[in-house]
C-alpha angles and dihedrals in degrees: 000000000000113000116211133175119210113200118196125186112206129191118175091335099143092124097051104027099078091056091046091051090050090053092048091048090051090049091049091051092048092052109048089161089073124076100210123195110194115203120185124190118194105212098209097296120189095204131060096288092116093052090051091050092049094049098047113107093204098058109102099188130016132194130180124204110203093215133028109269100167135266095277093054092046092049091050090050091052093044090056088058094053117113096193133077095232114065126181113199121208 
């Protein structure tokens, strides 16, 4: 089984994140041969992004940055949490 980490940096994405998580969940269900680890990093969002991340059953690892540090920093933070050798950054 191929193990893959998907790291997503999110900043004020409360409007788009639920739909993205639904699509990732559908992809995960359609590909049981993949062992997907979903890592979401909230990059200091001011909206309800963190609550959406916390309540998602498909998110494997979660990290919250208290202030906005930029997408690159958020992705590096998430990559450090990954437990697989193959990491996809979004």
